[in-house]
FISEVO-586534 format. One record per residue: residue in three letters; x, y, z of N, C-alpha, C, O in turn. Coordinates in steps of 0.001 Angstrom, whole numbers, plus 524288, in hexadecimal, padded with zeros to 5 digits. Atoms other than C-alpha are relative to their C-alpha. Layout:
BEGIN
["ALA", [X, Y, Z], [X, Y, Z], [X, Y, Z], [X, Y, Z]]
...
// end
This chain:
BEGIN
["MET", [80442, 80052, 7FC65], [4B0E9, 6664A, 0A223], [7FB8A, 7FD31, 7FD4C], [7FA6A, 7FE1A, 7F8B6]]
["ILE", [8048F, 802D6, 801F1], [4A561, 65D35, 0A071], [7FB70, 80124, 8039C], [7FBE5, 800C1, 80861]]
["TYR", [804AF, 7FFA7, 7FCBC], [497C1, 6601A, 0A4FF], [7FBBE, 7FCA0, 7FDAD], [7FAAF, 7FCD1, 7F8FD]]
["PHE", [80452, 80361, 80181], [48CBE, 65640, 0A487], [7FAF3, 802D3, 80163], [7FA8D, 80543, 80583]]
["TYR", [804F9, 7FD68, 7FF13], [47EE6, 65B53, 0A363], [7FB9E, 7FCA4, 7FDCA], [7FC78, 7F9BA, 7FA10]]
["PRO", [8043E, 80374, 80192], [4718F, 654E1, 0A1DD], [7FDD9, 8009D, 7FA76], [7FD38, 7FCB8, 7F7B7]]
["LYS", [802C3, 7FF94, 80504], [46B7D, 65AC6, 09595], [80073, 80574, 7FDA3], [7FFEB, 80963, 8005A]]
["ASP", [7FFE4, 7FB14, 802E0], [46D08, 6654C, 08B3D], [7FAC3, 802DD, 80085], [7F69E, 80077, 800ED]]
["GLN", [80493, 7FC84, 80053], [46391, 670CF, 08B67], [7FC7E, 7FFFC, 804D2], [7F84D, 80257, 804B1]]
["THR", [8031F, 7FFC4, 7FB36], [45E80, 66E77, 0993D], [801DD, 804A9, 80343], [8064F, 80661, 802A0]]
["PRO", [7FE89, 7FB36, 7FD3C], [45E92, 679F7, 0A2B2], [80541, 7FFC4, 802E3], [8088A, 80333, 8022A]]
["GLY", [7FB12, 8005D, 7FD19], [46991, 67567, 0ABB2], [804B7, 7FF2D, 7FC81], [808D1, 8018A, 7FD57]]
["CYS", [7FBA9, 80122, 80392], [4720F, 6702E, 0A0CE], [80141, 804B5, 7FC94], [805C7, 8059D, 7FB3B]]
["THR", [7FF18, 7FB3F, 80306], [47041, 67C98, 098F9], [802D9, 8040E, 8034C], [80672, 8069E, 80165]]
["LYS", [7FD50, 7FC58, 7FC81], [47439, 684EC, 0A4AF], [805C8, 7FE81, 80097], [80939, 801DB, 8007B]]
["GLU", [7FAA9, 801CB, 7FF47], [48053, 67C90, 0A69F], [80345, 800F9, 7FB16], [8079C, 80304, 7FB6A]]
["ALA", [7FD2C, 7FF3D, 804E7], [48459, 67CDB, 09850], [80108, 805C7, 7FF06], [8054C, 8073D, 7FD5A]]
["CYS", [7FF53, 7FA5F, 800DE], [4822E, 68B88, 0977F], [803DD, 80264, 803DB], [8068A, 8062B, 8028E]]
["ASN", [7FC15, 7FE23, 7FC3F], [48A49, 68D9F, 0A3D8], [80577, 7FEBC, 7FE09], [808FC, 801FC, 7FE70]]
["PHE", [7FAED, 8015B, 80251], [49597, 68649, 09D6E], [8011B, 80390, 7FB52], [80581, 80563, 7FAA4]]
["ARG", [7FF5A, 7FC7D, 8047E], [4935C, 68E55, 0910F], [80197, 8057C, 801BB], [80526, 807D4, 7FF7F]]
["ASP", [7FEE5, 7FAB2, 7FE34], [4936C, 69B1E, 09888], [80563, 8008D, 80283], [80785, 804DB, 802C5]]
["CYS", [7FAC2, 80001, 7FDA0], [4A03A, 6975E, 09F3F], [80429, 7FDEE, 7FC46], [808AB, 7FD31, 7FDC8]]
["TRP", [7FCA4, 8027D, 803E0], [4A636, 691E3, 092D1], [8054C, 802A6, 7FF69], [80946, 7FFF7, 7FF1C]]
["GLU", [7FB11, 7FD3C, 800CB], [4B099, 69C72, 09141], [803F4, 7FED1, 80442], [808A1, 7FE7C, 8032F]]
["VAL", [7FC6C, 80155, 7FBAF], [4B655, 6994B, 09EA2], [80243, 7FA92, 7FF1F], [806FD, 7F9CE, 7FF8B]]
["PHE", [7FE11, 80557, 800E8], [4B736, 68ACD, 09BA6], [803AE, 7FFD9, 7FB54], [807D2, 7FD68, 7FB87]]
["GLU", [7FCC9, 7FFF7, 804C2], [4BC98, 68D45, 08E16], [80551, 8028E, 80109], [8094B, 800B8, 7FF0D]]
["SER", [7FB10, 7FD51, 7FEE0], [4C6F3, 696B0, 0934D], [803B4, 7FCA1, 80342], [8086D, 7FD87, 8034B]]
["HIS", [7FCD4, 803A3, 7FCE8], [4CBAC, 68BD0, 09C60], [80092, 7FAB6, 7FD35], [8024E, 7F6E1, 7FF88]]
["GLN", [7FFAE, 804AE, 80351], [4CB1C, 681B6, 0915D], [7FD1F, 7FB5A, 80275], [7FEFE, 7F6EC, 80250]]
["ILE", [8034A, 80410, 7FDB3], [4C067, 67A1A, 0985B], [7FBB7, 7FEA2, 7FC1D], [7F89F, 801F9, 7FA91]]
["LYS", [8040A, 801E4, 80393], [4B7F0, 671EA, 08F59], [7FB2C, 7FE80, 80332], [7FBA6, 7FC50, 80774]]
["VAL", [804EF, 8015F, 7FD7B], [4A9A2, 67034, 0930A], [7FD2D, 7FC1A, 7FC8B], [7FC68, 7FD0C, 7F7E4]]
["LEU", [8030A, 803F5, 802C0], [4A23B, 663F7, 08F1E], [7FB21, 7FEE4, 8031E], [7FB72, 7FD86, 807B8]]
["GLY", [804EC, 8016E, 7FD83], [493EB, 661FF, 0924B], [7FE48, 7FABA, 7FDE9], [7FEC5, 7F9AC, 7F93F]]
["ILE", [8019E, 80543, 8019A], [48E90, 65424, 0920A], [7FA87, 7FEDD, 8021A], [7F965, 7FF91, 806B8]]
["SER", [80540, 801D6, 7FE90], [48082, 64F62, 09201], [7FE92, 7FB6A, 7FC77], [80197, 7F9DF, 7F90D]]
["LYS", [801DA, 80452, 8033C], [4788D, 64453, 08C1F], [7FDBA, 801D9, 7FAD3], [7FCC7, 7FEAB, 7F758]]
["ASP", [8025D, 7FDF6, 804C9], [47307, 64D4D, 08199], [80374, 7FEE6, 7FB3E], [8083B, 7FE86, 7FBA2]]
["GLY", [7FD35, 80112, 804D0], [476BA, 64AA3, 07397], [80262, 804DE, 7FD93], [8019C, 80937, 7FF79]]
["ALA", [7FD2D, 7FBCB, 802AA], [47ED1, 652EE, 06A50], [7FC53, 80447, 7FE0C], [7FD94, 808E6, 7FE82]]
["ALA", [803A3, 7FC09, 80211], [4730F, 659BE, 06428], [7FDFC, 8038B, 80463], [7FD8B, 80848, 803B4]]
["SER", [801BE, 7FCF9, 7FB82], [46E1B, 65E00, 07179], [80451, 803A9, 801E6], [8035B, 80838, 80318]]
["HIS", [7FB8A, 7FCC3, 7FE5C], [47BA9, 662CF, 07543], [800CC, 8049E, 7FC50], [801C1, 808FD, 7FE13]]
["LEU", [7FF3E, 7FBC6, 803CC], [47CD4, 66AB8, 068BB], [7FBF1, 8044F, 800A9], [7FD3F, 808ED, 80064]]
["LYS", [80418, 7FC15, 7FF16], [46FCF, 6717A, 06B27], [80128, 80323, 804F0], [8009B, 807E9, 80506]]
["PHE", [7FEBF, 7FD84, 7FAFD], [473D1, 6745D, 0792E], [8049A, 803C2, 7FF6C], [80474, 80823, 80167]]
["ILE", [7FB5D, 7FCC7, 800F0], [48119, 6799E, 074F6], [7FE90, 804F0, 7FCF8], [80028, 8093D, 7FE6B]]
["HIS", [80164, 7FB87, 80345], [47B45, 68269, 06A77], [7FC43, 803C3, 802C3], [7FCE4, 80884, 8026D]]
["LYS", [803DC, 7FCB1, 7FD6D], [46FD6, 68759, 0727F], [80273, 8037B, 80431], [800F5, 80804, 804C9]]
["TYR", [7FDA2, 7FD10, 7FBAF], [47873, 68B9C, 07DED], [80598, 801BD, 7FEF3], [80847, 803A8, 80273]]
["GLU", [7FAC0, 7FE54, 8019F], [48508, 68E54, 07664], [80437, 7FDE4, 803A7], [80779, 800D1, 805A3]]
["LEU", [7FC3C, 80285, 7FC81], [48CE2, 6849C, 07E60], [8052D, 7FF3F, 7FD25], [80540, 7FCF2, 7F8EC]]
["PRO", [7FAF9, 8004B, 802A6], [49B6C, 68572, 07B14], [80326, 7FB0A, 80121], [807A6, 7FA9A, 7FF80]]
["PHE", [7FD2F, 804C6, 7FE80], [49F12, 6780D, 0806F], [7FD3D, 7FB3A, 7FDC6], [7F8F2, 7FBA1, 7FBA6]]
["THR", [801DF, 804E6, 8024D], [49CE5, 669F5, 07C69], [7FC34, 7FD3B, 803A3], [7FD0A, 7FCF7, 8085D]]
["LEU", [803A1, 80364, 7FD3F], [49145, 661BD, 08082], [8008B, 7FA8E, 7FDAC], [8008F, 7F9EC, 7F8E7]]
["LEU", [7FF4D, 80566, 801AA], [492F2, 65305, 07FD6], [7FB56, 7FCA9, 80198], [7F8B1, 7FDC2, 80574]]
["THR", [8043A, 803B0, 7FEEE], [4891E, 647EA, 07F77], [80227, 7FB26, 802AE], [80608, 7F8DD, 800FD]]
["ASP", [7FEC6, 804D7, 7FD34], [489E9, 63CBA, 08920], [7FAEF, 7FCE1, 80046], [7F815, 7FD18, 80423]]
["ALA", [804F7, 802CE, 80086], [47ED2, 633E2, 084AA], [7FFA2, 7FB6C, 803D4], [80392, 7F958, 805A5]]
["GLU", [800F4, 80472, 7FC8B], [478A4, 6295E, 08D1C], [8033D, 7FB61, 7FE2A], [80342, 7FA42, 7F97D]]
["PRO", [8004A, 7FFEE, 7FA46], [47E3D, 6222C, 09458], [803B6, 803F5, 80292], [80514, 80357, 80723]]
["CYS", [7FCE1, 7FB99, 7FDEE], [486AA, 62E78, 0962F], [80531, 7FE3B, 80268], [8061A, 7FEFE, 80711]]
["PRO", [7FB1A, 8020D, 7FDE1], [49422, 6284E, 0978A], [803B1, 8042D, 80234], [80665, 80332, 8060E]]
["VAL", [7FC83, 7FBE9, 7FE04], [49B73, 6352C, 09958], [7FDF6, 80203, 8053E], [800E5, 80249, 8090B]]
["ALA", [80248, 7FE19, 7FB1D], [49223, 63A7B, 0A3AF], [80052, 7FBD9, 80446], [80142, 7FD20, 808D0]]
["THR", [7FF9A, 80435, 7FC32], [49218, 62D39, 0AA5D], [80586, 7FFAF, 8022E], [80636, 7FEFC, 806E3]]
["ALA", [7FA84, 80029, 7FE3C], [4A108, 62D3F, 0AAFB], [8012D, 8047A, 803C6], [80466, 803E4, 8074B]]
["TYR", [7FF51, 7FB77, 7FC8D], [4A04C, 63AB3, 0B17D], [7FC01, 80010, 80479], [7FB83, 803F2, 80745]]
["GLU", [80411, 80066, 7FBFC], [49564, 63605, 0BA9B], [7FC22, 80488, 7FFA4], [7FA7D, 806BF, 80394]]
["SER", [80390, 7FBB1, 8010B], [48C91, 64028, 0B461], [7FB07, 7FE38, 7FD34], [7F829, 80165, 7FB01]]
["TYR", [804D0, 8022D, 80221], [481D2, 63729, 0AF92], [7FE1B, 7FBEB, 803DE], [8010D, 7F878, 80575]]
["GLY", [801F9, 803BA, 7FC30], [4790F, 62FC4, 0B8BC], [7FA68, 80115, 8017B], [7F79D, 803FB, 7FEDA]]
["LEU", [80555, 7FF98, 7FE2B], [46C90, 62ED9, 0C054], [7FEDD, 80578, 8020D], [801B4, 80789, 80555]]
["LYS", [801C0, 7FACC, 7FE56], [46577, 63BD2, 0C20A], [7FA65, 7FF8E, 801E0], [7F78A, 7FBF9, 80069]]
["LYS", [80560, 7FFD9, 7FE08], [458FD, 63F39, 0C923], [7FDB8, 80564, 7FEFE], [80038, 8095B, 80010]]
["PHE", [802A2, 7FB11, 800F9], [44F52, 649AA, 0C518], [7FA24, 7FF28, 800A6], [7F7D5, 7FBDB, 7FE05]]
["MET", [8059D, 80040, 7FF00], [4417E, 64B87, 0CA34], [7FE2D, 7FA61, 80108], [7FA2F, 7F8AE, 7FEF7]]
["GLY", [80169, 80547, 7FE87], [44133, 63DD0, 0CFE7], [80136, 7FBD5, 7FBFB], [80027, 7F738, 7FCD8]]
["ARG", [7FEC2, 803A5, 80436], [445DB, 63796, 0C351], [805DB, 7FEFE, 7FFE7], [808EC, 802A7, 80077]]
["GLU", [7FA7D, 80158, 80087], [452CE, 6306C, 0C1FF], [8012A, 7FE88, 7FA55], [7FE1B, 7FBDB, 7F7C4]]
["TYR", [7FE7E, 8012B, 8055F], [459F5, 62F99, 0B51A], [805F9, 8009B, 7FF7C], [8087F, 80304, 802CB]]
["MET", [7FA6E, 7FF6F, 80116], [467A4, 62E94, 0AF64], [800BC, 80512, 7FCE2], [7FDDE, 80623, 7F92D]]
["GLY", [7FF30, 7FB11, 802B5], [46D0E, 63BA6, 0AB25], [80569, 80240, 800E5], [80876, 80051, 80411]]
["MET", [7FB08, 7FD3B, 7FFBA], [47884, 644C8, 0A971], [7FFFC, 80395, 804C7], [7FC3A, 80672, 805AE]]
["MET", [7FF68, 7FC8B, 7FB7F], [47D47, 64BA3, 0B5BE], [80282, 80515, 7FE2A], [80537, 8052D, 7FA31]]
["ARG", [7FD8D, 7FAFD, 80136], [48156, 659EA, 0B595], [80511, 8004E, 80329], [80513, 80215, 807A1]]
["HIS", [7FAD3, 8000B, 7FD84], [48FD7, 6586F, 0B8E0], [803EA, 802C2, 7FC72], [8034F, 802D3, 7F7AD]]
["THR", [7FBDE, 7FD5F, 802FA], [49BE8, 66019, 0B4C1], [8054C, 7FE2E, 801F3], [80625, 7FDA4, 806A7]]
["PHE", [7FAC4, 801D0, 7FECD], [4AA07, 65B85, 0B43A], [803FF, 8039A, 7FD79], [803D9, 8047E, 7F8C0]]
["VAL", [7FBA1, 7FCEB, 8020C], [4B5EE, 6643F, 0B2C5], [8048A, 7FC3C, 7FF84], [80613, 7F9B7, 80350]]
["ILE", [7FBE2, 803C8, 8012B], [4C0B7, 65C56, 0AC70], [804E8, 802FC, 7FE70], [804AE, 8068F, 7FB3A]]
["ASP", [7FB23, 7FD33, 80135], [4CEF0, 660A3, 0ABF7], [80251, 7FE43, 7FAD0], [80033, 7FACB, 7F83F]]
["THR", [7FD98, 80118, 80516], [4D7FD, 66031, 0A024], [8023C, 7FA7D, 7FFA2], [80357, 7F89A, 7FB5A]]
["GLU", [7FE16, 8056B, 7FFED], [4DCCE, 652AF, 0A450], [7FB88, 7FC13, 7FFC7], [7FC70, 7F75B, 7FFB6]]
["GLY", [80486, 8036F, 8002E], [4CEF7, 64D49, 0A3CB], [7FE16, 7FE3D, 80552], [7FACE, 7FABE, 805AC]]
["GLN", [80199, 8015B, 7FAB2], [4CD76, 64C8A, 0B295], [7FB90, 8038E, 801C1], [7FB91, 8083A, 8009F]]
["ILE", [80453, 7FCE3, 7FDF7], [4C0FA, 650FE, 0B91B], [80222, 80361, 8046C], [8045E, 80175, 80838]]
["GLU", [7FDFB, 7FC27, 7FC3D], [4C45C, 65D41, 0C0AA], [7FBD1, 80182, 80403], [7FCEC, 801DB, 808AE]]
["VAL", [8045B, 7FE83, 7FC9A], [4B709, 66123, 0C639], [7FB14, 7FD58, 7FE07], [7FA38, 7FCEA, 7F951]]
["ILE", [80509, 80263, 8014D], [4A9D2, 65A4B, 0C6A4], [7FBB1, 8031D, 802A1], [7FBEB, 80432, 8074F]]
["TYR", [80492, 7FD4C, 7FDF7], [49D03, 6618B, 0C83F], [7FB4C, 7FC5C, 7FF6E], [7F988, 7FB49, 7FB16]]
["LEU", [80495, 80365, 80010], [491BF, 658A4, 0CBFF], [7FB04, 802FA, 80168], [7F6B7, 80146, 8001A]]
["LYS", [8046A, 7FC9C, 7FE9E], [488ED, 66359, 0D163], [8005D, 804D0, 7FC8A], [802AC, 808BD, 7FE16]]
["VAL", [7FF7F, 7FBD9, 803E8], [48795, 66C0C, 0C572], [7FB5F, 803B2, 8003B], [7F6DC, 80207, 80029]]
["LYS", [80400, 7FBF3, 80096], [4801F, 678CE, 0C55E], [80051, 801BB, 7FA49], [80403, 8045D, 7F8B1]]
["ALA", [7FFDB, 7FF54, 805AD], [47CB2, 679B2, 0B6FE], [8011C, 80598, 7FE43], [80405, 80669, 7FA85]]
["ASP", [7FF6C, 7FAA1, 801D2], [47C26, 68876, 0B60B], [80513, 80292, 801B4], [805FC, 8071F, 80074]]
["ASN", [7FB41, 7FD99, 7FDE8], [48957, 68A94, 0BCB5], [804CB, 7FC6D, 7FFB3], [808DF, 7FDBE, 801E2]]
["MET", [7FBB5, 803C4, 7FFF0], [49209, 67EC4, 0B9D4], [80509, 80239, 7FDC9], [8092B, 801A0, 8002B]]
["ALA", [7FB40, 7FDE0, 80271], [49B92, 685A1, 0B0BB], [80280, 8041D, 80384], [80745, 80432, 80420]]
["ASN", [7FDEE, 7FC08, 7FC72], [49CFA, 6911B, 0BA1A], [802A9, 7FD84, 804B5], [806B6, 7FF60, 80682]]
["GLN", [7FDBE, 802B1, 7FB7C], [49F8E, 687AB, 0C553], [8054F, 7FDB0, 7FE9F], [808F5, 7FDFB, 801BD]]
["ILE", [7FAF2, 8023D, 801AD], [4AA61, 680D8, 0BDAB], [80408, 8044F, 7FF75], [8087B, 803AD, 8012D]]
["ILE", [7FC5D, 7FB8F, 8009C], [4B09A, 68DE1, 0BA35], [801E6, 801D2, 8055A], [8068A, 802DB, 80610]]
["LYS", [7FE98, 7FE5A, 7FAAC], [4B066, 691BB, 0C891], [8038D, 7FBEA, 80293], [807A1, 7FD45, 804BA]]
["ASP", [7FD0C, 80424, 7FD65], [4B55F, 68489, 0CD87], [8057C, 7FF4C, 7FDBF], [80928, 7FE11, 80099]]
["LEU", [7FAE4, 800A5, 80288], [4C081, 683F8, 0C3A5], [8030A, 80527, 7FFC8], [80769, 8055B, 7FDCA]]
["ASP", [7FD95, 7FACC, 7FFE9], [4C396, 69271, 0C597], [801AB, 801B3, 7FA8D], [80629, 80328, 7F9A7]]
["LEU", [7FEEE, 7FEC7, 80583], [4C299, 69524, 0B703], [7FF0A, 805A5, 7FE8B], [800C0, 80756, 7FA62]]
["ASP", [80143, 7FA9C, 80191], [4BDB0, 6A329, 0B743], [80430, 803D4, 8014C], [803A2, 8087A, 80032]]
// end
């Protein structure tokens, strides 16, 4: 599973990461790997991992964000009347053959992991 998120240590991204952390045992018991991807660098990821005790890998996709772009998870965003290029909050469940099984484009940060567990009937 790959989830794209905008930025380490921000409220929504922290909620999302902690939700994956709190559901980690379910994913691990089903041999599901979790990878979080943002534009943040390795040092930022390490601080985020240590501060919130995240048991999964965070990867860096630096500008121009080729991985996120390939997954259509990097593009034009609007916030408070301002337009800018940024990382979208999207999640992809990928099967053992490397095929995308489920795509979540409307992510609720504080409940994404629970939603995946429910949708995949993992509990």
